[in-house]
C-alpha positions in Angstrom: 0.0 0.0 0.0 1.2 3.5 -0.9 2.6 5.3 2.2 0.6 8.5 1.6 -2.6 6.5 1.0 -2.1 4.5 4.2 -1.5 7.8 6.2 -4.7 9.3 4.7 -6.7 6.2 5.7 -5.3 6.3 9.2 -6.1 10.0 9.6 -9.7 9.5 8.4 -10.2 6.6 10.8 -8.8 8.6 13.7 -11.1 11.6 12.9 -14.2 9.3 12.6 -13.3 7.6 15.9 -13.3 11.0 17.6 -16.7 11.9 16.3 -15.8 14.0 13.3 -17.9 13.8 10.1 -16.6 14.9 6.7 -18.5 17.9 5.3 -18.5 17.4 1.5 -19.6 20.9 0.7 -16.9 22.6 2.8 -14.3 19.9 2.4 -13.3 19.7 6.1 -13.9 17.4 9.1 -16.3 18.8 11.7 -17.8 17.8 15.0 -20.3 19.8 17.1 -20.0 20.6 20.8 -22.9 21.8 22.9 -23.3 23.4 26.3 -26.0 24.9 28.5 -28.3 21.9 27.9 -27.9 22.2 24.1 -28.6 26.0 23.9 -25.1 26.9 22.8 -23.2 25.2 20.0 -19.7 25.3 18.7 -18.2 23.6 15.7 -14.7 22.1 15.9 -13.1 21.8 12.4 -10.1 19.9 11.3 -8.9 21.0 7.8 -5.9 20.0 5.8 -4.2 22.8 3.8 -2.8 22.3 0.3 0.7 21.9 1.7 -0.4 18.9 3.9 -0.5 20.8 7.2 -3.5 20.4 9.5 -5.4 23.3 11.2 -8.0 23.0 14.0 -10.6 25.8 14.1 -13.4 26.6 16.6 -16.4 28.2 14.9 -19.7 29.6 15.9 -22.6 28.0 14.0 -22.7 31.1 11.7 -19.0 30.6 10.8 -17.2 33.1 13.0 -13.7 31.7 13.9 -12.8 32.4 17.5 -9.9 30.0 17.8 -7.4 28.6 15.3 -4.3 26.4 15.8 -1.9 25.0 13.3 -1.0 21.4 14.3 1.4 20.6 11.5 1.4 17.3 9.6 0.0 15.2 12.5 -3.6 15.2 13.7 -4.5 14.1 17.1 
């Protein structure tokens, strides 16, 4: 198996195991967090850049980014 393909499969498996779903329209992995008995929601996004780096973002449901972190080539 090709090394890059195997790495991609492993990353997808890891993200799925952590509750992320792939958003086809936006082309990123996302999971939703809620608080205050479901009254407030936050989206946690994992997105791979064109150069292979990964970023994690925290967004409001309307798309406002309030936290961003570059996590390099590894995703955890």
